[in-house]
C-alpha positions in Angstrom: 2.4 -6.1 -7.0 4.3 -9.0 -5.7 2.1 -12.1 -4.9 2.8 -11.8 -1.2 2.0 -8.1 -1.1 -1.6 -7.4 -0.1 -3.1 -4.1 -0.3 -1.7 -2.2 2.7 -4.0 -1.8 4.8 -2.2 5.2 15.7 -0.5 13.7 24.1 0.0 11.8 27.0 2.0 12.7 30.1 2.9 9.0 31.1 6.2 8.2 31.2 7.6 4.9 29.6 8.2 3.3 33.0 4.3 3.4 33.6 3.7 1.5 30.3 6.2 -1.2 30.4 8.3 -3.2 33.0 12.1 -3.4 31.9 12.8 -6.8 30.3 16.2 -7.2 28.8 16.6 -8.0 25.1 19.6 -8.0 22.9 19.5 -5.2 20.3 21.7 -5.1 17.2 23.1 -1.7 16.6 24.4 -0.7 13.2 26.4 2.2 11.8 24.5 5.2 10.2 23.9 4.9 6.6 25.4 6.7 3.8 23.2 9.9 2.6 22.4 9.6 -1.2 20.7 12.4 -3.2 18.4 11.3 -6.0 17.0 13.7 -8.6 13.6 13.6 -9.6 12.5 12.7 -13.0 9.2 13.5 -15.0 7.4 10.1 -15.8 4.9 9.9 -18.9 1.8 8.2 -18.9 3.1 5.5 -21.1 6.3 5.0 -18.5 3.9 4.7 -15.7 1.9 2.0 -17.4 4.8 0.2 -18.3 6.1 0.1 -14.7 2.8 -1.2 -13.6 2.7 -3.7 -16.4 -0.2 -2.1 -18.2 0.3 -2.9 -21.9 -0.3 -0.5 -24.8 -2.6 -2.8 -26.7 -4.6 -1.3 -29.6 -8.2 -0.4 -29.0 -9.4 -3.4 -30.8 -7.9 -5.5 -28.4 -8.7 -3.6 -25.1 -12.0 -4.3 -23.3 -14.3 -1.5 -22.4 -13.0 -1.2 -18.9 -9.6 -0.8 -19.9 -10.5 1.9 -22.4 -12.5 3.9 -19.9 -9.5 3.4 -17.4 -7.1 5.0 -20.0 -9.7 7.9 -20.6 -10.1 8.5 -16.9 -6.2 8.9 -16.5 -5.7 10.9 -19.5 -8.6 13.4 -18.5 -7.3 13.7 -14.8 -6.3 16.9 -13.4 -3.3 16.6 -11.0 -4.0 18.9 -8.1 -1.0 17.9 -6.1 1.5 20.8 -5.1 4.3 18.2 -5.4 4.6 14.7 -6.5 7.6 12.4 -5.4 8.7 10.0 -7.9 11.9 8.1 -6.5 10.0 4.9 -6.0 9.8 2.2 -8.7 6.9 0.2 -7.3 3.8 0.7 -5.3 4.0 2.9 -2.3 2.2 1.4 0.9 3.4 3.6 3.9 4.0 7.2 4.8 4.5 9.6 7.6 5.0 13.4 8.2 7.6 14.5 10.7 5.8 16.6 13.4 8.4 19.5 13.2 10.2 19.7 10.1 9.2 19.7 6.4 9.9 15.9 6.1 8.1 12.8 4.8 9.2 9.3 4.7 7.7 6.9 2.4 8.1 3.0 1.9 7.4 0.7 -1.1 7.4 -2.6 -2.7 10.7 -1.6 -4.1 12.2 -2.4 -0.6 13.4 1.1 0.1 12.4 3.9 2.1 13.1 7.6 1.5 13.1 10.6 3.6 12.5 13.7 1.5 11.5 17.4 1.8 7.9 18.2 1.4 8.7 21.5 -0.1 11.2 20.5 -2.8 10.8 16.8 -3.2 14.6 16.3 -2.7 15.7 13.1 -1.3 17.4 13.6 2.2 18.0 10.2 3.1 17.6 6.8 1.4 17.1 3.6 3.6 18.2 0.4 1.9 18.2 -1.9 4.8 15.1 -4.0 3.9 14.9 -7.0 1.5 11.0 -7.3 1.4 8.0 -4.9 0.8 8.2 -1.9 3.3 4.6 -1.7 4.5 5.2 0.5 7.6 7.2 3.9 8.2 6.4 6.1 11.2 8.1 9.0 13.0 7.6 8.9 16.7 5.2 11.4 18.4 8.0 14.0 19.2 10.1 13.0 15.9 12.8 11.8 17.6 12.9 8.5 16.1 11.8 6.8 12.8 10.8 3.3 12.4 10.7 1.1 9.2 9.1 -2.4 8.8 8.6 -4.7 6.0 6.3 -7.7 5.4 9.0 -10.3 6.4 9.1 -8.8 10.1 12.4 -6.8 9.8 12.1 -3.6 11.8 14.7 -0.9 11.9 14.7 2.3 14.3 16.8 5.2 13.5 17.4 8.2 15.8 16.7 11.5 14.0 19.6 13.9 15.2 20.1 17.5 14.6 20.4 18.9 11.4 23.4 19.0 9.1 23.0 21.6 6.3 19.3 21.4 6.7 19.3 17.6 6.4 18.4 15.1 8.9 21.2 12.8 10.6 19.8 9.2 10.8 21.4 6.7 12.9 20.0 3.2 13.2 20.1 2.3 17.0 18.0 -0.7 17.0 16.8 -3.5 14.8 14.6 -6.7 15.4 13.5 -9.8 13.2 10.0 -11.1 14.1 7.8 -13.4 12.3 5.8 -12.0 9.5 4.5 -8.6 10.5 0.7 -7.5 10.2 0.8 -4.0 11.6 3.4 -1.5 13.4 2.9 1.8 15.1 4.5 4.1 18.0 2.8 4.9 21.0 1.2 8.3 21.0 3.1 9.7 23.9 6.2 7.5 24.5 9.0 5.9 22.8 7.2 2.5 22.7 6.6 0.3 19.6 3.8 -2.1 19.1 3.6 -4.7 16.4 1.2 -7.5 15.6 2.3 -10.8 13.7 1.0 -13.3 11.4 1.5 -16.0 14.1 -0.8 -14.0 16.6 1.7 -12.5 19.1 1.9 -8.9 19.9 5.3 -7.3 20.7 5.7 -4.2 22.8 9.3 -2.7 22.8 10.7 0.2 24.6 13.1 2.1 22.4 16.1 2.4 22.1 16.7 -0.2 24.9 14.7 -2.9 23.1 13.2 -3.8 26.5 10.4 -6.3 25.4 7.0 -7.7 26.3 5.0 -10.1 24.4 1.2 -10.6 24.6 0.4 -14.1 23.7 -1.1 -15.1 20.2 -4.2 -17.0 19.5 -2.8 -19.4 16.9 -4.3 -16.9 14.3 -3.1 -13.6 12.9 -3.5 -10.6 14.8 -5.1 -8.6 12.0 -5.4 -5.3 13.7 -4.5 -3.3 16.9 -4.9 0.2 18.2 -4.3 2.0 21.5 -7.0 3.2 23.9 -7.8 6.8 24.5 -5.8 6.7 27.7 -2.8 4.9 26.0 -2.6 2.3 28.7 -4.5 -0.4 26.8 -4.4 -2.0 23.3 -7.4 -3.4 21.5 -6.7 -6.3 19.2 -8.3 -8.3 16.5 -7.5 -11.9 15.4 -8.4 -13.8 12.2 -10.2 -16.4 14.2 -12.6 -13.7 15.3 -11.4 -13.1 18.8 -11.2 -9.7 20.0 -9.1 -8.6 23.0 -8.2 -5.7 25.3 -4.9 -5.7 27.0 -3.4 -3.8 29.8 0.0 -3.0 28.6 1.6 -2.5 32.0 0.6 -6.1 33.3 0.1 -7.8 29.9 -3.2 -9.1 31.3 -6.4 -9.4 29.2 -9.1 -6.9 30.6 -11.9 -8.1 28.0 -12.1 -10.8 25.5 -14.8 -11.7 23.0 -14.3 -15.1 21.5 -16.4 -17.7 19.4 -18.3 -18.9 22.6 -19.6 -15.4 23.2 -23.3 -14.6 21.9 -21.9 -11.6 20.3 -18.6 -13.2 18.8 -17.5 -12.6 15.3 -16.6 -16.3 14.2 -14.1 -16.8 11.6 -13.5 -13.7 9.5 -11.6 -12.6 6.5 -10.5 -9.2 7.5 -10.8 -7.0 10.7 -10.3 -3.4 11.8 -10.4 -1.9 15.2 -10.8 1.5 16.5 -10.8 3.4 20.0 -12.7 6.4 21.0 -10.1 8.8 22.4 -12.3 10.6 25.0 -13.8 7.5 26.8 -13.3 3.5 27.1 -15.3 2.7 24.1 -14.3 0.4 21.4 -15.3 -0.9 17.9 -14.3 -4.0 15.9 -15.6 -4.2 12.5 -15.0 -7.4 10.1 -15.1 -7.6 6.4 -18.7 -9.2 6.2 -20.0 -6.0 7.8 -20.5 -6.8 11.4 -19.7 -4.0 14.0 -19.1 -4.9 17.6 -19.2 -2.3 20.2 -17.4 -2.8 23.4 -16.3 -1.2 26.8 -13.8 -2.2 29.4 -16.2 -4.8 30.7 -17.2 -6.4 27.5 -19.3 -6.2 24.4 -22.4 -4.0 24.6 -24.0 -4.4 21.1 -23.3 -5.9 17.7 -24.9 -4.5 14.4 -24.9 -6.0 11.0 -24.1 -3.2 8.3 -25.5 -3.8 4.7 -22.0 -3.5 3.3 -18.7 -5.1 3.9 -16.1 -3.0 5.9 -12.6 -2.1 5.0 -11.8 0.7 7.2 -13.3 2.6 10.4 -12.6 5.9 12.1 -13.8 7.8 15.2 -14.5 11.4 14.9 -12.0 13.7 17.1 -12.8 13.8 20.8 -13.5 17.5 20.5 -16.5 16.7 18.2 -20.0 17.5 19.6 -21.3 14.6 17.9 -20.6 10.8 18.8 -19.7 9.6 15.3 -17.6 7.2 13.4 -17.2 6.5 9.8 -17.1 3.1 7.9 -15.7 2.6 4.4 -16.3 -0.2 2.1 -14.6 -1.8 -1.0 -17.9 -1.0 -3.1 -17.5 2.6 -2.5 -20.1 2.9 0.3 -19.3 5.3 3.3 -21.6 5.3 6.1 -21.5 7.7 9.3 -22.7 6.1 12.5 -24.1 7.6 15.8 -22.2 5.4 18.3 -24.1 6.7 21.3 -27.2 4.9 19.8 -25.6 2.3 17.7 -27.3 3.6 14.6 -26.7 4.7 11.1 -26.8 8.5 10.7 -26.2 9.2 7.1 -24.5 7.7 4.0 -21.9 10.0 2.1 -22.5 10.7 -1.4 -19.6 9.1 -3.3 -19.0 11.2 -6.6 -17.8 7.9 -8.4 -19.9 4.7 -8.1 -18.2 1.5 -6.8 -14.9 3.6 -5.9 -13.7 1.4 -3.2 -12.7 3.2 0.0 -9.2 2.2 1.3 -8.6 4.7 4.2 -10.6 7.2 6.2 -9.2 10.2 8.2 -10.9 12.8 9.9 -9.7 16.3 9.0 -11.7 18.2 11.8 -14.7 17.6 13.8 -17.1 17.4 10.9 -15.1 16.4 8.0 -14.2 13.0 6.9 -11.7 12.1 4.2 -11.9 8.9 2.0 -9.0 7.8 0.0 -10.2 5.4 -2.9 -9.2 2.7 -5.2 -9.3 5.0 -8.2 -7.0 7.3 -6.6 -9.3 10.1 -5.4 -9.3 11.9 -2.1 -13.1 13.0 -1.3 -14.0 15.0 1.7 -17.4 14.8 3.2 -19.5 16.7 5.8 -20.1 14.0 8.2 -23.4 15.7 9.4 -25.1 15.6 6.3 -23.0 13.2 4.0 -22.6 15.9 1.2 -19.4 16.1 -0.7 -17.2 19.1 0.4 -14.3 18.7 -2.1 -12.3 16.2 -4.3 -8.5 16.1 -4.7 -7.1 14.4 -7.8 -3.9 13.3 -9.0 -3.1 9.6 -8.1 -4.2 7.1 -10.9 -4.8 4.0 -8.9 -5.3 2.8 -5.2 -4.2 5.1 -2.3 -2.9 3.0 0.4 -2.1 5.4 3.1 -2.5 9.0 4.2 -0.7 11.4 6.6 -2.2 14.8 7.7 -0.6 17.7 9.3 -3.1 20.3 10.3 -0.8 23.2 11.2 0.5 23.1 7.6 -3.0 22.3 6.1 -0.8 19.4 4.3 -1.9 16.0 3.1 0.5 13.3 2.1 -0.8 10.3 0.2 1.0 7.2 -1.4 -0.3 5.0 -4.1 -0.2 1.8 -6.3 0.7 4.4 -9.1 4.4 4.3 -7.4 4.1 8.0 -6.5 3.7 10.1 -3.3 1.9 13.3 -3.4 1.6 16.4 -1.3 -1.8 18.2 -1.3 -2.9 21.7 0.2 -6.3 21.0 1.9 -8.9 23.4 1.3 -10.6 25.4 3.8 -12.7 23.1 5.9 -15.1 25.4 7.6 -16.9 24.3 10.8 
């Protein structure tokens, strides 16, 4: 990984006009890119290790951990139904098209590929970036694709009708911001939201580029997520400030700062999550503190025994009021947020296998992506392991799940993207 590439870390009927006021902003249009088609190649373990900078030392020169790691990789079963190998560096970002059998992936090699999830065929190669691509997302309806890199270069492509079963991508908007920390589409409108290292949050209507800027805190905006109604944005900053914004008026509805008794103080990492069915919000920081809030302010703070890397609310359809926390030491905890209490702990099959991503597959099944490349699914009610999907060698950085096709996409430090078929989940 490059020195500046950290481990990479969201249906409404509201129209765009209800979310944003129109503010004119110059947009740079560019002609569509040329289509290129790459052939897939088989990669041996030795080639993979060479590409990742893992040298083939003799056993006498290898430490015990390196030997165990080689044995783990050699004995691993690849359960993926398809492996995409066109990237030449760690892959940090992925998304699945909502209608077609298309995936998009973005990598440290500064490239993004749109490819077919059935065959692995490259359908489109995006070469516009000059830094690590950490964000790629299809819009909620699949009409647009956005790609973003660490330097803050953002490109939006219109995904047009098929030509010989291939997408036609035309760049319709581009923007250069300061270093980008996160980027995602609104869940029900062609609106992009992005946080920056300088603390500002940008909100753009696409393709016009009309823009609003939510003022910064003089500290990196570490995390952001839409509220359940799609009209508010929860943000957390590296100085410990947490804010809830009204996206239409750009006003702060709720703020927790260092003067507040429940304030987080200076932090090293923060993640936020919004319950989809009610105005309830959580901010978790790397030291393990959990802050629970409503529209009117914080209501409780709890100290977890473990640091927190990622959190995720159970689906709104779930009968239980649950959310999950994952830690870099491999700890996975399930909490009852109606009581602010720990409900159960999941039985991680590999001790200290760090949890980098969490995703709910249904009301009672939580999936954890780990630093050893495992995909572990647990029954959130009991913490018992349901199944494990294997195939990646190292850190899994991002996931995308398409329930209608029972399809899971994952991307990894091992330079690959993989498609898995999810086993039956039960109730």
